[in-house]
C-alpha positions as CSV (number, residue, x, y, z in Angstrom):
1,X,42.4,-17.0,-21.2
2,X,45.3,-16.7,-23.0
3,X,46.8,-13.9,-20.2
4,X,45.7,-16.4,-17.8
5,X,48.2,-18.8,-19.4
6,X,50.7,-16.0,-20.3
7,X,50.6,-15.7,-16.1
8,X,50.3,-19.5,-15.4
9,X,53.5,-20.4,-17.4
10,X,55.0,-17.5,-15.3
11,X,53.7,-18.6,-11.9
12,X,54.9,-22.3,-12.3
13,X,58.5,-21.3,-13.1
14,X,60.5,-20.4,-9.5
15,X,62.7,-18.5,-10.7
16,X,60.1,-16.5,-13.6
17,X,57.8,-16.4,-10.0
18,X,60.3,-14.7,-8.0
19,X,62.3,-12.5,-10.5
20,X,59.9,-11.4,-13.0
21,X,56.2,-12.4,-11.9
22,X,55.2,-9.6,-9.2
23,X,56.7,-7.1,-11.7
24,X,54.7,-7.4,-14.6
25,X,51.3,-5.6,-14.8
26,X,49.5,-9.0,-15.8
27,X,46.6,-9.6,-13.3
28,X,43.4,-7.7,-14.2
29,X,41.6,-6.2,-11.8
30,X,37.8,-6.5,-11.5
31,X,37.6,-3.3,-14.1
32,X,39.2,-5.1,-17.1
33,X,42.8,-2.8,-15.8
34,X,45.9,-5.0,-15.8
35,X,47.3,-3.9,-13.0
36,X,50.9,-5.9,-10.8
37,X,50.2,-8.4,-8.1
38,X,50.9,-5.0,-5.4
39,X,48.6,-3.3,-6.5
40,X,45.5,-6.1,-6.4
41,X,44.0,-7.5,-3.6
42,X,41.7,-10.4,-2.9
43,X,37.8,-9.6,-2.9
44,X,36.4,-11.0,0.4
45,X,33.3,-9.1,-0.4
46,X,31.9,-10.6,-3.0
47,X,28.5,-9.1,-2.9
48,X,27.8,-6.7,-6.6
49,X,25.8,-4.7,-5.3
50,X,27.5,-3.5,-2.1
51,X,30.6,-2.7,-3.7
52,X,28.3,-0.9,-7.0
53,X,27.1,1.2,-3.2
54,X,30.9,2.1,-2.4
55,X,31.8,3.6,-5.6
56,X,28.5,5.2,-5.5
57,X,29.4,7.1,-1.9
58,X,33.1,7.2,-2.1
59,X,32.9,8.2,-6.4
60,X,36.0,5.6,-6.4
61,X,36.3,2.5,-8.0
62,X,37.1,-0.6,-6.1
63,X,36.6,-2.8,-8.5
64,X,40.5,-1.5,-9.8
65,X,42.0,-2.2,-6.5
66,X,40.3,-6.4,-6.7
67,X,41.8,-9.0,-8.7
68,X,39.5,-11.2,-10.5
69,X,39.0,-14.3,-8.9
70,X,40.2,-16.6,-11.1
71,X,43.8,-15.3,-10.7
72,X,43.9,-15.3,-7.1
73,X,45.8,-18.0,-6.1
74,X,48.6,-16.4,-8.1
75,X,49.1,-13.7,-6.0
76,X,52.2,-14.3,-4.1
77,X,50.7,-12.7,-1.4
78,X,47.0,-12.4,0.7
79,X,46.6,-9.4,0.7
80,X,42.3,-8.5,1.1
81,X,39.5,-6.5,1.4
82,X,36.5,-7.2,3.8
83,X,32.8,-5.8,3.8
84,X,33.7,-4.3,6.8
85,X,36.4,-2.5,5.7
86,X,34.1,-1.0,3.1
87,X,31.4,-0.4,5.5
88,X,32.9,1.6,7.7
89,X,34.2,3.9,5.3
90,X,30.5,4.2,3.6
91,X,29.5,5.1,7.5
92,X,32.7,7.7,8.2
93,X,31.7,9.7,4.9
94,X,27.9,9.9,5.4
95,X,27.4,9.8,8.9
96,X,30.8,11.2,10.2
97,X,29.6,12.8,13.2
98,X,26.6,11.9,14.5
99,X,25.1,15.7,15.7
100,X,26.5,17.0,11.9
101,X,24.0,13.9,10.2
102,X,21.5,14.4,12.6
103,X,20.7,18.0,12.4
104,X,21.5,18.0,8.7
105,X,18.3,15.3,8.4
106,X,16.7,17.2,11.0
107,X,17.4,20.7,8.8
108,X,15.9,19.2,5.4
109,X,18.8,20.5,4.1
110,X,20.5,17.6,2.7
111,X,17.7,15.6,1.1
112,X,19.7,13.5,-1.1
113,X,21.6,12.4,2.4
114,X,18.0,10.9,3.4
115,X,17.0,10.0,0.5
116,X,20.9,7.6,0.0
117,X,20.4,6.6,3.8
118,X,16.8,5.2,3.2
119,X,18.2,3.2,0.5
120,X,20.9,1.3,2.5
121,X,18.5,0.5,4.8
122,X,16.7,-0.8,3.0
123,X,19.0,-2.8,1.8
124,X,19.9,-4.0,5.1
125,X,16.4,-4.5,6.2
126,X,16.3,-7.7,3.6
127,X,15.8,-10.8,4.6
128,X,19.4,-12.5,4.4
129,X,21.0,-9.5,3.7
130,X,24.2,-9.1,5.7
131,X,24.6,-5.4,4.8
132,X,23.3,-5.0,8.7
133,X,26.8,-6.8,9.8
134,X,28.7,-4.4,7.6
135,X,27.1,-1.0,8.3
136,X,26.8,-2.0,12.3
137,X,26.2,2.1,13.5
138,X,23.5,2.4,10.6
139,X,21.9,-0.8,11.7
140,X,21.9,0.5,15.1
141,X,20.1,3.9,14.7
142,X,18.0,3.0,11.8
143,X,14.6,3.1,13.6
144,X,15.9,6.5,13.9
145,X,16.2,7.9,10.8
146,X,13.0,6.4,9.7
147,X,11.9,8.4,12.0
148,X,12.9,11.6,10.5
149,X,11.4,10.7,6.9
150,X,8.2,11.4,8.2
151,X,7.9,15.0,9.7
152,X,4.1,15.8,9.8
153,X,1.7,14.0,11.9
154,X,-0.8,12.3,10.6
155,X,2.0,10.1,9.1
156,X,3.8,9.5,12.0
157,X,0.6,8.5,13.7
158,X,0.3,6.1,11.3
159,X,4.0,4.8,11.9
160,X,3.2,4.4,15.6
161,X,0.5,3.0,14.4
162,X,1.7,-0.1,12.7
163,X,4.7,-0.4,15.7
164,X,1.6,-1.1,18.5
165,X,1.4,-4.3,16.3
166,X,2.3,-7.5,17.4
167,X,5.6,-8.7,16.2
168,X,4.0,-11.2,13.7
169,X,1.7,-8.4,12.0
170,X,4.1,-6.1,11.5
171,X,6.2,-8.7,10.0
172,X,3.8,-9.0,7.7
173,X,3.7,-5.5,6.8
174,X,6.7,-5.7,6.1
175,X,6.9,-7.8,4.0
176,X,3.8,-6.2,2.2
177,X,5.9,-3.4,1.8
178,X,8.8,-5.4,-0.6
179,X,5.3,-5.8,-3.2
180,X,6.1,-4.1,-5.9
181,X,2.4,-4.0,-6.8
182,X,1.4,-3.3,-3.4
183,X,-1.2,-0.7,-4.6
184,X,-2.3,-2.7,-7.1
185,X,-2.5,-5.5,-4.5
186,X,-4.6,-3.2,-1.7
187,X,-7.3,-2.0,-4.6
188,X,-8.4,-5.5,-5.8
189,X,-8.5,-6.5,-2.2
190,X,-11.0,-3.5,-1.5
191,X,-12.7,-4.4,-4.2
192,X,-12.9,-8.2,-3.1
193,X,-14.2,-6.9,0.4
194,X,-16.9,-4.5,-1.5
195,X,-17.8,-7.6,-3.9
196,X,-18.6,-9.4,-1.2
197,X,-20.5,-7.0,1.1
198,X,-22.5,-6.1,-2.0
199,X,-23.3,-9.9,-2.6
200,X,-23.9,-10.2,0.9
201,X,-26.7,-6.7,0.1
202,X,-28.2,-8.8,-3.0
203,X,-28.5,-11.4,-1.2
204,X,-30.5,-9.0,1.4
205,X,-32.4,-7.4,-1.0
206,X,-33.8,-11.0,-2.4
207,X,-35.2,-11.9,1.1
208,X,-36.6,-9.1,1.1
209,X,-38.9,-8.7,-1.9
210,X,-39.6,-12.8,-0.3
211,X,-40.9,-11.7,2.2
212,X,-43.0,-9.2,0.5
213,X,-44.3,-12.1,-1.7
214,X,-44.6,-14.4,1.1
215,X,-46.9,-11.3,3.2
216,X,-49.0,-11.0,-0.2
217,X,-49.4,-14.3,0.2
218,X,-50.2,-15.3,3.4
219,X,-52.4,-11.9,4.3
220,X,-53.6,-10.3,1.1
221,X,-54.6,-13.3,-1.0
222,X,-58.3,-15.3,0.2
223,X,-57.7,-17.7,2.5
224,X,-58.1,-20.8,0.9
225,X,-56.1,-19.2,-2.5
226,X,-53.2,-18.8,0.2
227,X,-53.1,-22.5,1.6
228,X,-52.2,-23.5,-2.2
229,X,-49.4,-21.2,-3.1
230,X,-46.0,-22.3,-1.7
231,X,-43.3,-19.4,-2.5
232,X,-39.9,-21.5,-3.6
233,X,-36.4,-19.1,-2.2
234,X,-33.3,-19.8,-3.4
235,X,-30.8,-21.9,-1.6
236,X,-29.6,-19.2,-0.2
237,X,-33.1,-19.3,2.5
238,X,-32.6,-21.2,5.1
239,X,-36.0,-21.8,5.5
240,X,-36.7,-23.2,2.4
241,X,-35.6,-26.1,0.9
242,X,-33.7,-25.7,-2.9
243,X,-34.9,-27.8,-6.0
244,X,-33.4,-29.1,-9.5
245,X,-36.0,-26.5,-11.0
246,X,-35.0,-23.4,-10.0
247,X,-32.5,-23.4,-12.7
248,X,-30.6,-20.5,-11.0
249,X,-34.3,-18.7,-10.5
250,X,-34.7,-16.4,-7.5
251,X,-38.0,-17.2,-6.5
252,X,-40.5,-19.7,-7.6
253,X,-44.1,-19.1,-6.8
254,X,-45.9,-22.2,-6.7
255,X,-49.8,-22.7,-7.0
256,X,-51.2,-26.5,-5.9
257,X,-48.1,-28.1,-6.3
258,X,-47.1,-26.5,-9.6
259,X,-44.5,-23.7,-10.8
260,X,-46.6,-21.0,-11.6
261,X,-44.1,-17.6,-11.6
262,X,-40.9,-17.1,-12.2
263,X,-39.0,-14.0,-10.4
264,X,-34.8,-12.6,-10.7
265,X,-33.5,-10.2,-8.7
266,X,-30.9,-8.2,-10.1
267,X,-29.1,-5.1,-8.6
268,X,-26.4,-2.3,-9.7
269,X,-24.1,-1.3,-7.9
270,X,-22.0,0.9,-10.1
271,X,-21.8,3.1,-13.2
272,X,-20.0,0.3,-15.0
273,X,-22.8,-2.5,-13.7
274,X,-25.2,-4.4,-15.6
275,X,-28.1,-6.2,-15.2
276,X,-27.8,-9.8,-16.9
277,X,-29.3,-12.9,-16.8
278,X,-27.0,-16.2,-17.3
279,X,-27.7,-18.7,-19.7
280,X,-29.9,-21.2,-18.0
281,X,-32.3,-17.8,-16.9
282,X,-32.0,-16.1,-19.9
283,X,-33.2,-19.3,-21.1
284,X,-36.3,-19.9,-19.1
285,X,-37.4,-16.2,-19.0
286,X,-37.4,-16.8,-22.6
287,X,-40.1,-20.6,-22.2
288,X,-41.3,-18.8,-19.5
289,X,-42.2,-15.4,-21.0
290,X,-45.6,-14.8,-19.8
291,X,-45.5,-15.8,-16.3
292,X,-41.3,-14.6,-15.5
293,X,-39.9,-10.9,-13.6
294,X,-37.2,-9.7,-13.2
295,X,-36.9,-7.5,-10.5
296,X,-33.7,-4.7,-11.0
297,X,-32.7,-2.8,-7.6
298,X,-30.6,0.2,-8.8
299,X,-28.7,1.1,-6.0
300,X,-26.0,2.8,-8.1
301,X,-28.1,5.8,-8.9
302,X,-29.4,5.8,-5.6
303,X,-26.8,6.4,-4.3
304,X,-25.6,9.2,-6.6
305,X,-28.8,10.4,-6.4
306,X,-28.9,10.3,-2.8
307,X,-25.5,11.4,-2.0
308,X,-25.6,7.9,-0.3
309,X,-21.6,6.2,0.5
310,X,-22.4,3.3,2.8
311,X,-23.6,0.1,1.0
312,X,-25.9,-0.8,3.9
313,X,-29.4,0.6,2.3
314,X,-32.2,-0.7,3.8
315,X,-34.5,-2.2,0.6
316,X,-37.1,-0.2,1.8
317,X,-35.5,3.3,0.8
318,X,-35.1,1.9,-2.8
319,X,-38.3,1.2,-3.3
320,X,-38.4,4.7,-5.7
321,X,-35.4,2.6,-7.6
322,X,-36.6,-1.0,-7.9
323,X,-38.4,-1.6,-11.3
324,X,-40.0,-5.1,-12.9
325,X,-39.8,-6.5,-15.9
326,X,-42.5,-8.4,-16.6
327,X,-42.2,-9.1,-20.5
328,X,-38.5,-9.5,-21.1
329,X,-39.4,-13.2,-22.6
330,X,-40.8,-12.5,-25.5
331,X,-37.7,-10.7,-26.9
332,X,-35.3,-13.3,-25.5
333,X,-38.0,-16.0,-27.2
334,X,-36.9,-14.6,-30.4
335,X,-33.0,-14.3,-30.3
336,X,-33.1,-17.6,-29.4
337,X,-35.8,-19.0,-31.4
338,X,-32.7,-17.8,-34.3
339,X,-30.0,-20.3,-32.0
340,X,-32.6,-23.1,-32.0
341,X,-32.7,-23.2,-35.8
342,X,-28.6,-23.1,-35.9
343,X,-28.4,-26.2,-33.5
344,X,-31.3,-28.2,-35.7
345,X,-29.1,-27.1,-38.8
346,X,-26.0,-27.9,-37.8
347,X,-24.1,-24.5,-37.6
348,X,-22.1,-21.8,-36.0
349,X,-24.8,-21.0,-32.8
350,X,-24.6,-19.9,-29.6
351,X,-23.2,-21.7,-26.5
352,X,-22.2,-19.9,-24.3
353,X,-24.1,-16.5,-23.4
354,X,-25.9,-13.8,-20.6
355,X,-29.3,-12.1,-21.5
356,X,-28.4,-8.2,-21.2
357,X,-31.5,-5.6,-20.3
358,X,-30.7,-2.7,-21.1
359,X,-31.2,0.5,-18.8
360,X,-33.6,2.0,-21.0
361,X,-35.6,-0.9,-21.5
362,X,-35.9,-1.1,-17.1
363,X,-36.8,2.9,-16.9
364,X,-39.4,2.6,-20.0
365,X,-40.9,-0.3,-20.0
366,X,-40.4,-1.8,-15.7
367,X,-43.2,-0.8,-13.5
368,X,-42.6,0.4,-9.4
369,X,-42.4,-3.1,-7.2
370,X,-45.9,-1.8,-5.3
371,X,-47.8,-2.1,-9.1
372,X,-46.3,-5.4,-9.8
373,X,-47.5,-6.6,-6.4
374,X,-50.7,-5.6,-7.0
375,X,-50.9,-7.3,-11.0
376,X,-48.8,-10.6,-9.3
377,X,-51.8,-10.3,-7.0
378,X,-54.5,-10.7,-10.0
379,X,-52.4,-13.1,-12.0
380,X,-52.7,-15.8,-8.5
381,X,-55.8,-15.3,-8.7
382,X,-56.8,-15.9,-11.8
383,X,-54.6,-18.9,-12.5
384,X,-55.2,-22.5,-12.5
């Protein structure tokens, strides 16, 4: 501020301005070095990154030649440095003769040159950037330079595949490439797609279980008994209506219009997966401990043992990897009874929870699906 005040005093005096001001080194450059007026020029670039890139490439310091903006009004000349001039200097250094830099890129003798060119192309390709105007030669040849980055056919084919898309799709891919955590985004997107596929496959398995139970009811039981039994599927089954009392169960078997058996189907797709019942399912399992079954489909184990990578696995192929647990309600009843006591005492208690079924319990206590179907048939014949 004191320097500006001093320069202002000299500038306002016609005599001092004429005879002294331009001779003194009292003008601060953008490098904060004091210079005479004739050593400095007005900054018409106004892009700090571009000026820094110029310094990096030319090994000069353009900030020594530019006056600080607050002192421009005191200069008695209008000499300036514009971005186009600086851009030409940059291009003369890094591009030189066209054949020279092309041969350098093709021979890969100067990998740092390609790195520098790609960095400049990245800047001039950004939305709203003026670097393309200031580096016209580079902007014109950027596509050819970019291709020199990819030497192997596989990468080039991928690039040409992208370039063959519609302009809208290419623009979309360009915007995606600017996302810093693109790999993480793609990973999560793939996980989302896999999860949706798993949900669809899980729904198919539930329908397969339902069809087998329907077959048991319609074909294996005596005709009179079959007519008194109804299988209610979940809301995902378009053929059968949903009822509120399902409370999250995949199937409820009705006999004489009364619920007599509850079935929940769970599937595990990877080593980190778990067989979990929701809070409502856990409570229903405890309430209906004698007539509640959990069908566990271990797709993860099937894929590891069979070296199967596809998600499209038929239900019948999983026969040896399906277990049914019919006595989980006893364990959940014990756990929930403690919570009920705590609730009545107005003590801290569990509110939102899940019922975890350990793999060991499924392996040791679960029965195979065909065996369960036999037991279910006997149960339906005997139940009132």
